[in-house]
MIDOSE-1310 file (N, C-alpha, C; in nm, 2 decimals, decimal comma, always signed):
residues 285
gqrr	+10,86/+10,81/+10,18/+10,83/+10,70/+10,04/+10,77/+10,57/+10,14; +10,83/+10,42/+10,02/+10,76/+10,32/+10,04/+10,94/+10,25/+10,10; +10,92/+10,18/+10,20/+11,03/+10,13/+10,22/+11,06/+9,99/+10,16; +11,15/+9,90/+10,09/+11,12/+9,80/+10,01/+11,18/+9,69/+10,14
kgra	+11,11/+9,61/+10,13/+11,15/+9,45/+10,22/+11,17/+9,36/+10,14; +11,21/+9,25/+10,22/+11,27/+9,13/+10,13/+11,15/+9,03/+10,08; +11,03/+9,07/+10,17/+10,91/+8,99/+10,11/+10,82/+9,05/+10,05; +10,72/+8,99/+9,95/+10,68/+9,02/+9,84/+10,53/+9,14/+9,92
gggl	+10,51/+9,26/+9,89/+10,41/+9,35/+9,93/+10,46/+9,44/+10,06; +10,58/+9,39/+10,15/+10,63/+9,43/+10,28/+10,68/+9,55/+10,28; +10,65/+9,68/+10,37/+10,66/+9,76/+10,41/+10,57/+9,87/+10,37; +10,58/+9,96/+10,48/+10,45/+10,05/+10,45/+10,54/+10,21/+10,49
cggc	+10,46/+10,30/+10,39/+10,48/+10,41/+10,40/+10,43/+10,49/+10,53; +10,53/+10,60/+10,59/+10,47/+10,66/+10,68/+10,32/+10,72/+10,69; +10,29/+10,76/+10,55/+10,13/+10,80/+10,54/+10,05/+10,69/+10,57; +10,06/+10,56/+10,56/+10,00/+10,49/+10,59/+9,98/+10,44/+10,71
fawl	+10,07/+10,46/+10,80/+10,09/+10,43/+10,93/+10,00/+10,55/+11,00; +10,01/+10,68/+10,99/+9,92/+10,76/+11,02/+9,77/+10,73/+10,97; +9,75/+10,68/+10,87/+9,60/+10,61/+10,84/+9,56/+10,54/+10,94; +9,62/+10,40/+10,98/+9,60/+10,31/+11,07/+9,61/+10,37/+11,22
rrga	+9,67/+10,45/+11,21/+9,67/+10,51/+11,38/+9,53/+10,59/+11,43; +9,51/+10,70/+11,30/+9,38/+10,72/+11,30/+9,24/+10,64/+11,31; +9,29/+10,56/+11,25/+9,16/+10,45/+11,26/+9,17/+10,36/+11,40; +9,26/+10,36/+11,43/+9,28/+10,29/+11,60/+9,21/+10,39/+11,70
erma	+9,23/+10,48/+11,68/+9,20/+10,58/+11,78/+9,04/+10,64/+11,75; +8,97/+10,64/+11,63/+8,81/+10,62/+11,62/+8,74/+10,49/+11,67; +8,83/+10,39/+11,64/+8,75/+10,24/+11,69/+8,80/+10,24/+11,86; +8,90/+10,29/+11,92/+8,89/+10,38/+12,08/+8,76/+10,40/+12,13
rgpl	+8,76/+10,50/+12,04/+8,60/+10,65/+12,11/+8,49/+10,60/+12,02; +8,48/+10,56/+11,89/+8,38/+10,52/+11,84/+8,25/+10,44/+11,87; +8,13/+10,38/+11,81/+8,02/+10,35/+11,85/+8,06/+10,21/+11,86; +8,18/+10,14/+11,79/+8,22/+9,98/+11,82/+8,33/+9,98/+11,87
apsa	+8,35/+10,10/+11,98/+8,48/+10,07/+12,08/+8,43/+9,93/+12,15; +8,51/+9,86/+12,22/+8,46/+9,75/+12,29/+8,44/+9,83/+12,45; +8,30/+9,74/+12,48/+8,22/+9,78/+12,58/+8,30/+9,75/+12,72; +8,26/+9,79/+12,81/+8,35/+9,76/+12,96/+8,35/+9,70/+13,02
hddd	+8,22/+9,58/+13,02/+8,23/+9,45/+13,05/+8,31/+9,37/+12,96; +8,35/+9,43/+12,83/+8,42/+9,30/+12,76/+8,56/+9,23/+12,87; +8,57/+9,13/+12,85/+8,67/+9,11/+12,91/+8,82/+9,05/+12,85; +8,82/+9,09/+12,75/+8,95/+9,07/+12,65/+9,08/+9,15/+12,69
ddag	+9,19/+9,15/+12,71/+9,27/+9,25/+12,71/+9,28/+9,35/+12,64; +9,21/+9,37/+12,53/+9,20/+9,48/+12,43/+9,07/+9,56/+12,46; +9,00/+9,52/+12,55/+8,87/+9,60/+12,59/+8,91/+9,74/+12,64; +8,83/+9,84/+12,60/+8,84/+9,97/+12,64/+8,93/+10,08/+12,65
fsdi	+9,04/+10,00/+12,55/+9,18/+10,08/+12,52/+9,13/+10,24/+12,49; +9,20/+10,34/+12,54/+9,17/+10,48/+12,53/+9,28/+10,55/+12,45; +9,40/+10,50/+12,42/+9,50/+10,59/+12,42/+9,59/+10,49/+12,30; +9,67/+10,54/+12,18/+9,67/+10,48/+12,09/+9,77/+10,38/+12,13
sece	+9,87/+10,40/+12,20/+9,99/+10,34/+12,24/+9,93/+10,19/+12,37; +9,82/+10,19/+12,35/+9,77/+10,06/+12,41/+9,71/+9,98/+12,31; +9,69/+10,03/+12,21/+9,63/+9,90/+12,08/+9,77/+9,89/+12,01; +9,83/+9,74/+12,07/+9,94/+9,65/+12,02/+9,95/+9,65/+11,87
syse	+9,85/+9,67/+11,75/+9,89/+9,64/+11,65/+9,89/+9,75/+11,54; +9,88/+9,87/+11,62/+9,94/+9,97/+11,49/+10,08/+10,04/+11,55; +10,16/+9,94/+11,53/+10,34/+9,99/+11,51/+10,38/+9,95/+11,40; +10,47/+10,02/+11,37/+10,55/+9,95/+11,25/+10,62/+9,83/+11,27
affe	+10,65/+9,80/+11,39/+10,71/+9,65/+11,43/+10,59/+9,53/+11,36; +10,48/+9,58/+11,44/+10,39/+9,46/+11,41/+10,36/+9,45/+11,27; +10,39/+9,50/+11,18/+10,34/+9,49/+11,01/+10,48/+9,45/+10,96; +10,57/+9,45/+11,03/+10,72/+9,38/+10,97/+10,70/+9,25/+11,01
qpvg	+10,65/+9,17/+11,07/+10,64/+9,03/+11,12/+10,55/+8,95/+11,01; +10,67/+8,79/+10,99/+10,63/+8,75/+10,88/+10,51/+8,65/+10,90; +10,42/+8,67/+10,76/+10,31/+8,58/+10,79/+10,24/+8,44/+10,78; +10,39/+8,41/+10,76/+10,37/+8,26/+10,69/+10,32/+8,21/+10,58
drga	+10,31/+8,07/+10,55/+10,25/+8,05/+10,44/+10,14/+8,03/+10,38; +10,10/+8,12/+10,32/+9,95/+8,17/+10,28/+9,90/+8,08/+10,17; +9,97/+7,99/+10,13/+9,94/+7,89/+10,03/+9,85/+7,78/+10,09; +9,87/+7,77/+10,20/+9,79/+7,70/+10,32/+9,66/+7,71/+10,33
vfsv	+9,65/+7,85/+10,32/+9,50/+7,91/+10,34/+9,45/+7,96/+10,22; +9,47/+7,89/+10,11/+9,40/+7,90/+9,98/+9,35/+8,06/+9,93; +9,50/+8,12/+9,97/+9,54/+8,25/+9,90/+9,55/+8,28/+9,77; +9,46/+8,35/+9,69/+9,44/+8,35/+9,56/+9,56/+8,40/+9,51
khgl	+9,64/+8,52/+9,57/+9,75/+8,55/+9,55/+9,88/+8,47/+9,52; +9,87/+8,35/+9,62/+10,00/+8,28/+9,60/+9,97/+8,16/+9,57; +9,83/+8,06/+9,56/+9,77/+7,94/+9,49/+9,76/+7,95/+9,38; +9,71/+8,07/+9,30/+9,66/+8,05/+9,18/+9,80/+8,13/+9,04
rglv	+9,85/+8,15/+9,13/+9,97/+8,26/+9,02/+10,02/+8,13/+8,92; +10,02/+8,02/+8,95/+10,08/+7,91/+8,81/+9,96/+7,91/+8,74; +9,82/+7,91/+8,76/+9,72/+7,90/+8,68/+9,68/+8,04/+8,60; +9,73/+8,14/+8,66/+9,70/+8,22/+8,57/+9,79/+8,28/+8,48
fged	+9,96/+8,24/+8,55/+10,02/+8,30/+8,48/+10,14/+8,20/+8,42; +10,11/+8,06/+8,47/+10,19/+7,92/+8,39/+10,26/+7,89/+8,49; +10,33/+7,75/+8,46/+10,37/+7,68/+8,58/+10,52/+7,72/+8,59; +10,54/+7,84/+8,54/+10,72/+7,91/+8,57/+10,67/+7,99/+8,65
aaeg	+10,52/+8,05/+8,67/+10,52/+8,14/+8,77/+10,49/+8,11/+8,89; +10,48/+7,97/+8,92/+10,41/+7,89/+9,04/+10,53/+7,95/+9,17; +10,66/+7,96/+9,14/+10,73/+8,01/+9,27/+10,79/+8,14/+9,24; +10,74/+8,21/+9,15/+10,77/+8,34/+9,16/+10,71/+8,42/+9,27
iplw	+10,77/+8,52/+9,31/+10,73/+8,64/+9,40/+10,59/+8,68/+9,36; +10,46/+8,70/+9,39/+10,32/+8,71/+9,34/+10,33/+8,87/+9,39; +10,33/+8,95/+9,26/+10,32/+9,08/+9,33/+10,15/+9,13/+9,20; +10,13/+9,02/+9,19/+10,01/+9,06/+9,04/+9,86/+9,09/+9,10
iadm	+9,87/+9,12/+9,25/+9,71/+9,14/+9,29/+9,73/+9,23/+9,43; +9,60/+9,31/+9,44/+9,61/+9,39/+9,54/+9,58/+9,30/+9,67; +9,70/+9,26/+9,70/+9,68/+9,20/+9,88/+9,81/+9,22/+9,93; +9,83/+9,24/+9,99/+9,99/+9,26/+10,07/+9,98/+9,17/+10,15
dlpc	+10,10/+9,13/+10,20/+10,13/+9,03/+10,30/+10,14/+9,12/+10,46; +10,05/+9,11/+10,50/+10,04/+9,21/+10,60/+9,99/+9,14/+10,69; +9,99/+9,13/+10,82/+9,87/+9,04/+10,91/+9,74/+9,12/+10,98; +9,65/+9,10/+10,96/+9,54/+9,17/+11,05/+9,57/+9,21/+11,17
srei	+9,48/+9,31/+11,24/+9,54/+9,35/+11,37/+9,48/+9,25/+11,47; +9,51/+9,23/+11,56/+9,51/+9,18/+11,71/+9,37/+9,18/+11,76; +9,32/+9,30/+11,73/+9,22/+9,33/+11,79/+9,09/+9,30/+11,68; +9,10/+9,28/+11,56/+9,01/+9,24/+11,46/+9,02/+9,08/+11,49
crsl	+9,12/+9,06/+11,51/+9,11/+8,87/+11,52/+9,05/+8,85/+11,66; +9,10/+8,91/+11,77/+9,02/+8,85/+11,90/+8,85/+8,90/+11,87; +8,81/+9,01/+11,82/+8,66/+9,03/+11,77/+8,60/+8,90/+11,72; +8,68/+8,86/+11,59/+8,62/+8,73/+11,52/+8,63/+8,60/+11,60
qrrl	+8,73/+8,60/+11,66/+8,74/+8,45/+11,79/+8,63/+8,48/+11,87; +8,58/+8,61/+11,94/+8,48/+8,62/+12,01/+8,32/+8,54/+11,96; +8,34/+8,60/+11,83/+8,22/+8,55/+11,74/+8,22/+8,43/+11,72; +8,32/+8,35/+11,72/+8,34/+8,18/+11,70/+8,32/+8,10/+11,81
ehpt	+8,29/+8,18/+11,92/+8,28/+8,08/+12,06/+8,09/+8,08/+12,05; +8,00/+8,13/+11,95/+7,89/+8,09/+11,94/+7,86/+8,01/+11,81; +7,82/+7,91/+11,83/+7,85/+7,79/+11,72/+7,74/+7,79/+11,62; +7,63/+7,87/+11,62/+7,55/+7,89/+11,51/+7,58/+8,05/+11,44
fgyt	+7,60/+8,00/+11,28/+7,63/+8,12/+11,21/+7,51/+8,12/+11,08; +7,38/+8,16/+11,16/+7,28/+8,15/+11,08/+7,31/+8,31/+10,99; +7,16/+8,35/+10,95/+7,15/+8,49/+10,88/+7,15/+8,61/+11,00; +7,21/+8,71/+10,95/+7,25/+8,80/+11,02/+7,25/+8,94/+10,98
yqpk	+7,22/+9,05/+11,01/+7,18/+9,18/+10,94/+7,29/+9,29/+11,01; +7,30/+9,39/+10,93/+7,41/+9,48/+10,98/+7,35/+9,61/+11,10; +7,43/+9,59/+11,21/+7,36/+9,65/+11,33/+7,38/+9,82/+11,29; +7,29/+9,88/+11,38/+7,32/+10,01/+11,37/+7,45/+10,08/+11,41
qmwe	+7,49/+10,02/+11,54/+7,64/+10,08/+11,55/+7,74/+10,06/+11,46; +7,69/+9,95/+11,35/+7,80/+9,98/+11,23/+7,79/+10,07/+11,11; +7,69/+10,12/+11,10/+7,64/+10,21/+11,04/+7,71/+10,37/+11,11; +7,66/+10,38/+11,23/+7,73/+10,51/+11,30/+7,86/+10,52/+11,30
aaqq	+7,90/+10,40/+11,28/+8,10/+10,39/+11,30/+8,11/+10,46/+11,15; +8,08/+10,39/+11,04/+8,08/+10,44/+10,91/+8,06/+10,62/+10,92; +7,92/+10,62/+10,94/+7,91/+10,76/+10,94/+7,97/+10,86/+11,01; +8,04/+10,81/+11,14/+8,11/+10,92/+11,19/+8,30/+10,91/+11,11
wiae	+8,33/+10,79/+11,08/+8,43/+10,80/+10,99/+8,42/+10,92/+10,90; +8,32/+10,87/+10,80/+8,32/+10,95/+10,64/+8,34/+11,10/+10,69; +8,25/+11,13/+10,83/+8,24/+11,28/+10,87/+8,34/+11,35/+10,90; +8,46/+11,27/+11,00/+8,56/+11,32/+11,08/+8,69/+11,31/+10,93
ehgw	+8,69/+11,19/+10,86/+8,80/+11,18/+10,76/+8,78/+11,28/+10,64; +8,65/+11,27/+10,61/+8,64/+11,37/+10,47/+8,54/+11,44/+10,48; +8,48/+11,52/+10,58/+8,39/+11,61/+10,58/+8,25/+11,61/+10,53; +8,23/+11,50/+10,52/+8,08/+11,48/+10,44/+8,01/+11,37/+10,57
qvsl	+7,89/+11,47/+10,56/+7,76/+11,43/+10,62/+7,66/+11,33/+10,56; +7,66/+11,19/+10,59/+7,58/+11,08/+10,54/+7,46/+11,04/+10,64; +7,37/+11,07/+10,59/+7,25/+11,00/+10,67/+7,26/+10,85/+10,70; +7,22/+10,84/+10,82/+7,23/+10,69/+10,85/+7,10/+10,61/+10,73
esfv	+7,01/+10,67/+10,70/+6,89/+10,58/+10,60/+6,96/+10,59/+10,48; +7,08/+10,65/+10,42/+7,16/+10,66/+10,32/+7,24/+10,57/+10,27; +7,26/+10,46/+10,41/+7,39/+10,34/+10,38/+7,28/+10,21/+10,32; +7,33/+10,17/+10,22/+7,31/+10,03/+10,19/+7,42/+9,94/+10,17
fcps	+7,38/+9,81/+10,23/+7,49/+9,73/+10,21/+7,53/+9,64/+10,08; +7,67/+9,64/+10,07/+7,67/+9,54/+9,95/+7,83/+9,46/+9,98; +7,83/+9,33/+9,92/+7,95/+9,29/+9,94/+8,04/+9,32/+9,88; +8,07/+9,41/+9,78/+8,16/+9,41/+9,70/+8,14/+9,59/+9,62
ivta	+8,25/+9,64/+9,60/+8,21/+9,74/+9,49/+8,19/+9,74/+9,33; +8,20/+9,61/+9,29/+8,16/+9,57/+9,15/+8,03/+9,56/+9,15; +8,02/+9,47/+9,26/+7,82/+9,43/+9,30/+7,72/+9,60/+9,33; +7,83/+9,66/+9,39/+7,74/+9,79/+9,38/+7,71/+9,88/+9,28
vaac	+7,84/+9,88/+9,19/+7,83/+9,93/+9,06/+7,68/+9,86/+8,95; +7,71/+9,74/+8,96/+7,61/+9,62/+8,89/+7,51/+9,64/+8,94; +7,43/+9,72/+9,10/+7,31/+9,72/+9,10/+7,29/+9,89/+9,07; +7,36/+9,96/+9,07/+7,31/+10,09/+9,03/+7,31/+10,08/+8,84
iwaf	+7,38/+9,96/+8,80/+7,36/+9,96/+8,67/+7,23/+9,91/+8,62; +7,19/+9,83/+8,72/+7,03/+9,75/+8,69/+6,93/+9,88/+8,73; +6,94/+9,96/+8,82/+6,87/+10,08/+8,88/+6,85/+10,17/+8,82; +6,93/+10,21/+8,73/+6,93/+10,36/+8,66/+6,95/+10,35/+8,51
tspg	+6,95/+10,21/+8,48/+6,96/+10,21/+8,33/+6,92/+10,11/+8,28; +6,87/+10,07/+8,12/+6,83/+9,99/+8,07/+6,92/+9,92/+7,97; +6,86/+9,78/+7,93/+6,98/+9,71/+7,86/+6,98/+9,80/+7,72; +7,09/+9,81/+7,69/+7,14/+9,87/+7,53/+7,17/+10,03/+7,57
dail	+7,17/+10,09/+7,72/+7,21/+10,19/+7,72/+7,38/+10,20/+7,74; +7,44/+10,34/+7,69/+7,57/+10,33/+7,69/+7,61/+10,43/+7,81; +7,69/+10,34/+7,87/+7,74/+10,37/+8,01/+7,91/+10,44/+7,97; +7,96/+10,53/+8,01/+8,07/+10,60/+7,98/+8,17/+10,58/+8,08
lmtp	+8,32/+10,51/+8,07/+8,39/+10,48/+8,17/+8,54/+10,59/+8,12; +8,62/+10,64/+8,25/+8,75/+10,70/+8,22/+8,86/+10,60/+8,22; +8,91/+10,56/+8,11/+9,04/+10,46/+8,11/+9,18/+10,53/+8,06; +9,29/+10,47/+8,14/+9,28/+10,30/+8,19/+9,18/+10,29/+8,35
lyep	+9,12/+10,19/+8,35/+9,06/+10,18/+8,46/+9,03/+10,03/+8,52; +9,05/+10,02/+8,64/+9,03/+9,88/+8,72/+8,90/+9,79/+8,59; +8,99/+9,70/+8,54/+8,95/+9,58/+8,44/+8,77/+9,53/+8,49; +8,74/+9,44/+8,62/+8,62/+9,46/+8,63/+8,52/+9,56/+8,65
lqkv	+8,55/+9,67/+8,66/+8,43/+9,76/+8,63/+8,39/+9,80/+8,48; +8,50/+9,74/+8,41/+8,45/+9,76/+8,29/+8,38/+9,64/+8,19; +8,40/+9,53/+8,27/+8,32/+9,42/+8,24/+8,20/+9,41/+8,29; +8,14/+9,48/+8,41/+8,03/+9,50/+8,46/+7,93/+9,56/+8,36
vegn	+7,99/+9,67/+8,32/+7,90/+9,68/+8,19/+7,86/+9,61/+8,07; +7,97/+9,57/+8,01/+7,90/+9,47/+7,91/+7,85/+9,35/+7,94; +7,92/+9,31/+8,09/+7,83/+9,20/+8,13/+7,69/+9,17/+8,14; +7,65/+9,33/+8,15/+7,47/+9,35/+8,18/+7,39/+9,41/+8,07
grql	+7,48/+9,39/+7,98/+7,42/+9,43/+7,83/+7,40/+9,57/+7,79; +7,47/+9,62/+7,85/+7,48/+9,79/+7,84/+7,63/+9,82/+7,73; +7,61/+9,89/+7,66/+7,70/+9,93/+7,59/+7,80/+10,02/+7,64; +7,94/+9,96/+7,63/+8,07/+10,02/+7,70/+8,13/+10,14/+7,60
rrhe	+8,11/+10,29/+7,66/+8,19/+10,37/+7,61/+8,33/+10,44/+7,67; +8,44/+10,42/+7,64/+8,55/+10,50/+7,70/+8,58/+10,66/+7,67; +8,65/+10,73/+7,81/+8,70/+10,84/+7,75/+8,85/+10,81/+7,82; +8,92/+10,80/+7,74/+9,08/+10,79/+7,75/+9,13/+10,90/+7,81
lalr	+9,17/+10,86/+7,92/+9,23/+10,98/+8,02/+9,34/+11,03/+7,94; +9,44/+11,17/+7,95/+9,54/+11,21/+7,87/+9,64/+11,23/+7,99; +9,76/+11,17/+7,95/+9,88/+11,15/+8,05/+9,97/+11,26/+8,02; +9,98/+11,36/+8,12/+10,06/+11,49/+8,09/+10,10/+11,50/+8,19
dgry	+10,25/+11,54/+8,19/+10,34/+11,61/+8,30/+10,34/+11,46/+8,40; +10,29/+11,39/+8,38/+10,31/+11,24/+8,48/+10,17/+11,23/+8,56; +10,07/+11,30/+8,53/+9,92/+11,32/+8,56/+9,85/+11,29/+8,47; +9,73/+11,17/+8,50/+9,62/+11,19/+8,43/+9,50/+11,27/+8,46
rwep	+9,47/+11,33/+8,31/+9,36/+11,40/+8,33/+9,26/+11,43/+8,26; +9,14/+11,41/+8,27/+9,03/+11,44/+8,17/+9,05/+11,56/+8,10; +9,00/+11,57/+7,95/+8,98/+11,71/+7,88/+8,85/+11,71/+7,85; +8,84/+11,84/+7,90/+8,67/+11,91/+7,90/+8,59/+11,89/+7,78
drlr	+8,66/+11,94/+7,65/+8,56/+11,95/+7,54/+8,61/+11,81/+7,49; +8,65/+11,71/+7,52/+8,66/+11,57/+7,46/+8,55/+11,51/+7,55; +8,55/+11,52/+7,67/+8,46/+11,46/+7,78/+8,34/+11,51/+7,74; +8,29/+11,64/+7,73/+8,14/+11,63/+7,67/+8,11/+11,61/+7,54
adlq	+8,21/+11,56/+7,49/+8,15/+11,50/+7,32/+8,12/+11,35/+7,38; +8,21/+11,28/+7,45/+8,23/+11,18/+7,48/+8,06/+11,12/+7,57; +8,04/+11,23/+7,65/+7,91/+11,21/+7,71/+7,79/+11,21/+7,69; +7,79/+11,24/+7,54/+7,65/+11,23/+7,47/+7,60/+11,13/+7,44
gckm	+7,48/+11,12/+7,46/+7,40/+10,99/+7,45/+7,44/+10,88/+7,54; +7,48/+10,91/+7,65/+7,50/+10,80/+7,76/+7,44/+10,85/+7,88; +7,41/+10,72/+7,94/+7,28/+10,72/+8,02/+7,40/+10,74/+8,20; +7,47/+10,70/+8,20/+7,57/+10,71/+8,29/+7,73/+10,68/+8,29
lifc	+7,77/+10,79/+8,40/+7,93/+10,80/+8,40/+7,96/+10,69/+8,53; +8,06/+10,60/+8,51/+8,10/+10,54/+8,62/+8,22/+10,58/+8,65; +8,26/+10,67/+8,77/+8,36/+10,76/+8,81/+8,43/+10,68/+8,92; +8,59/+10,72/+8,88/+8,69/+10,63/+9,02/+8,76/+10,79/+9,08
nphn	+8,71/+10,79/+9,20/+8,75/+10,88/+9,28/+8,79/+10,87/+9,43; +8,95/+10,84/+9,44/+9,08/+10,88/+9,40/+9,09/+10,74/+9,27; +9,13/+10,78/+9,13/+9,15/+10,69/+9,03/+9,24/+10,57/+9,02; +9,16/+10,47/+9,02/+9,23/+10,36/+8,98/+9,23/+10,29/+8,85
pggr	+9,39/+10,28/+8,81/+9,49/+10,31/+8,87/+9,59/+10,39/+8,89; +9,52/+10,51/+8,79/+9,65/+10,66/+8,76/+9,61/+10,71/+8,90; +9,61/+10,67/+9,05/+9,64/+10,75/+9,15/+9,57/+10,90/+9,15; +9,51/+10,97/+9,10/+9,49/+11,08/+9,10/+9,36/+11,11/+9,19
awss	+9,41/+11,22/+9,26/+9,32/+11,23/+9,38/+9,27/+11,39/+9,33; +9,17/+11,37/+9,28/+9,09/+11,46/+9,20/+9,07/+11,60/+9,29; +9,11/+11,70/+9,22/+9,07/+11,85/+9,30/+8,90/+11,92/+9,28; +8,88/+11,96/+9,41/+8,74/+12,04/+9,38/+8,72/+12,10/+9,28
delq	+8,81/+12,17/+9,16/+8,78/+12,20/+9,09/+8,76/+12,11/+8,97; +8,82/+12,03/+8,93/+8,80/+11,90/+8,87/+8,69/+11,86/+8,87; +8,64/+11,82/+9,03/+8,49/+11,77/+9,05/+8,38/+11,85/+9,04; +8,39/+11,96/+9,06/+8,29/+12,03/+8,99/+8,23/+12,06/+8,88
alaa	+8,35/+12,03/+8,79/+8,33/+12,07/+8,64/+8,31/+11,93/+8,62; +8,32/+11,81/+8,66/+8,29/+11,70/+8,58/+8,14/+11,73/+8,65; +8,09/+11,72/+8,73/+7,92/+11,72/+8,77/+7,89/+11,83/+8,67; +7,93/+11,94/+8,64/+7,84/+12,04/+8,55/+7,83/+11,98/+8,43
hcae	+7,94/+11,89/+8,35/+7,93/+11,86/+8,26/+7,82/+11,74/+8,24; +7,81/+11,65/+8,34/+7,70/+11,54/+8,33/+7,60/+11,60/+8,35; +7,57/+11,73/+8,43/+7,43/+11,73/+8,46/+7,39/+11,84/+8,32; +7,45/+11,92/+8,23/+7,43/+11,93/+8,09/+7,42/+11,83/+8,00
agvl	+7,46/+11,73/+8,05/+7,44/+11,61/+7,93/+7,33/+11,53/+8,01; +7,28/+11,54/+8,10/+7,18/+11,46/+8,17/+7,22/+11,31/+8,20; +7,33/+11,33/+8,25/+7,40/+11,19/+8,28/+7,42/+11,18/+8,42; +7,39/+11,04/+8,49/+7,39/+11,01/+8,62/+7,53/+10,95/+8,64
vasd	+7,59/+11,01/+8,75/+7,72/+10,96/+8,75/+7,70/+10,86/+8,90; +7,76/+10,71/+8,88/+7,82/+10,65/+8,97/+7,95/+10,65/+9,03; +7,96/+10,73/+9,15/+8,12/+10,75/+9,20/+8,18/+10,62/+9,27; +8,29/+10,56/+9,23/+8,34/+10,47/+9,31/+8,47/+10,52/+9,40
eiwa	+8,40/+10,53/+9,51/+8,54/+10,60/+9,60/+8,58/+10,51/+9,71; +8,61/+10,38/+9,66/+8,67/+10,26/+9,81/+8,82/+10,31/+9,83; +8,90/+10,36/+9,71/+9,03/+10,43/+9,77/+9,03/+10,55/+9,83; +8,95/+10,57/+9,90/+8,91/+10,69/+9,96/+9,00/+10,77/+10,08
dwcl	+9,02/+10,62/+10,14/+9,12/+10,67/+10,26/+9,27/+10,61/+10,25; +9,30/+10,62/+10,14/+9,43/+10,60/+10,10/+9,50/+10,71/+10,02; +9,45/+10,83/+10,03/+9,52/+10,93/+9,99/+9,63/+11,01/+10,10; +9,72/+11,00/+10,02/+9,85/+11,02/+10,10/+9,90/+11,17/+10,05
fgrr	+10,04/+11,16/+10,11/+10,18/+11,31/+10,12/+10,03/+11,41/+10,11; +9,96/+11,42/+10,22/+9,89/+11,57/+10,26/+9,77/+11,60/+10,17; +9,74/+11,51/+10,12/+9,56/+11,51/+10,01/+9,49/+11,44/+10,11; +9,34/+11,53/+10,05/+9,28/+11,47/+10,13/+9,12/+11,42/+10,03
hrpl	+9,04/+11,33/+10,07/+8,99/+11,30/+9,94/+8,85/+11,39/+9,99; +8,79/+11,39/+9,84/+8,71/+11,51/+9,82/+8,56/+11,42/+9,79; +8,45/+11,37/+9,84/+8,35/+11,27/+9,78/+8,28/+11,38/+9,67; +8,25/+11,30/+9,55/+8,19/+11,35/+9,46/+8,06/+11,45/+9,53
aaev	+7,98/+11,36/+9,59/+7,82/+11,43/+9,60/+7,88/+11,53/+9,73; +7,99/+11,54/+9,80/+8,01/+11,65/+9,86/+8,04/+11,77/+9,83; +8,11/+11,77/+9,69/+8,15/+11,86/+9,62/+8,01/+11,93/+9,55; +7,97/+11,84/+9,47/+7,84/+11,87/+9,40/+7,72/+11,96/+9,54
aasg	+7,69/+11,94/+9,65/+7,66/+11,98/+9,73/+7,69/+12,11/+9,76; +7,84/+12,13/+9,77/+7,87/+12,23/+9,83/+7,88/+12,36/+9,71; +7,90/+12,30/+9,58/+7,87/+12,38/+9,45/+7,76/+12,46/+9,44; +7,63/+12,38/+9,50/+7,52/+12,46/+9,48/+7,41/+12,41/+9,34
rpas	+7,51/+12,37/+9,25/+7,48/+12,31/+9,13/+7,41/+12,20/+9,10; +7,30/+12,20/+9,04/+7,21/+12,03/+9,02/+7,30/+11,96/+8,96; +7,30/+11,84/+9,01/+7,36/+11,72/+8,93/+7,31/+11,58/+9,02; +7,36/+11,47/+8,95/+7,26/+11,34/+9,00/+7,39/+11,27/+9,01
v	+7,44/+11,23/+9,12/+7,52/+11,15/+9,17/+7,48/+11,06/+9,27
C-alpha cells in the first residue's frame, strides 16, 4: 500500500517501484540504451543495481522550492482556489513532488551542450523503444508505421475528433471522466453525450443495456482504459463486449490508454485494440 509521507505527494507503493525498475532494465538493454562511447558515468549500465535513480532512498529526497521554477501545482494554487490556499498543501493536480531520474537529467544536460535548439524530429530509435516497451509490458505488437507523434493525450483525442467526426456529431463518454476529455468534445463543436458508470460494490461498471441505448446515434466513443478517475483496469470480457456493442452501433472507439503502465496489485493492462484483434470480431478502434 501507499506509505504516507510528510510532504505532499510523497511515498511510492511497492508496485510503483517494480514498474520503475522494469523501466530502467528496458532502458539498459533497449534501443535507447547509452552507447559504448558515451563518456558519462551512466553509460552502458547493464544491471539495475548500477542505475542509482531507481531506489526508494532516491525518491525520498526533498525536491526543494518548486515555486521558483513556475510549478503550476505550487504557483497557481492561490489563483485557482483563492488567497487562503496560497500556503496550503497542494494536492489538487496529478504532479508528484518526486525528483526526475539522474539518467534522464544527464541526457538533457548532454543535449544542452549543443547551443542550437531548432526544429527536431522523432528518431527511429524512439519509436523502436516505444514499440519494445508496449510489446514486452502489454503483449501488443504495434508496427513502427502506426506511431504518430502528439504532444498530449487531449491533443491526440482532438485530432481523432477532427479526423473521424463532423461538427454536430454526437460523441459518447463514460463518466465520471477526466474533465479535459469532456471539454475537447464541446470545444470542437460536437454533441457531448454521457454514459454514467454505475458504482456497485466499490467498482465502476458500464451497464450493457443502457450502454447500447446510449450508443445509438453516436459517431464515436471516447473510452478510458484504465479508467480515470475510477481506477478500473477493464477485464478482457468487458473490453470485448464493449467492442461488440460499438461495432453493432457503427461507433468508432478512441481509446485513451495513457495510464496503461500504472496497473498495480497484479493486474495487467489490456490494450483495447489487442483484445479486439484477439476476439476476431470486427470493430473500429
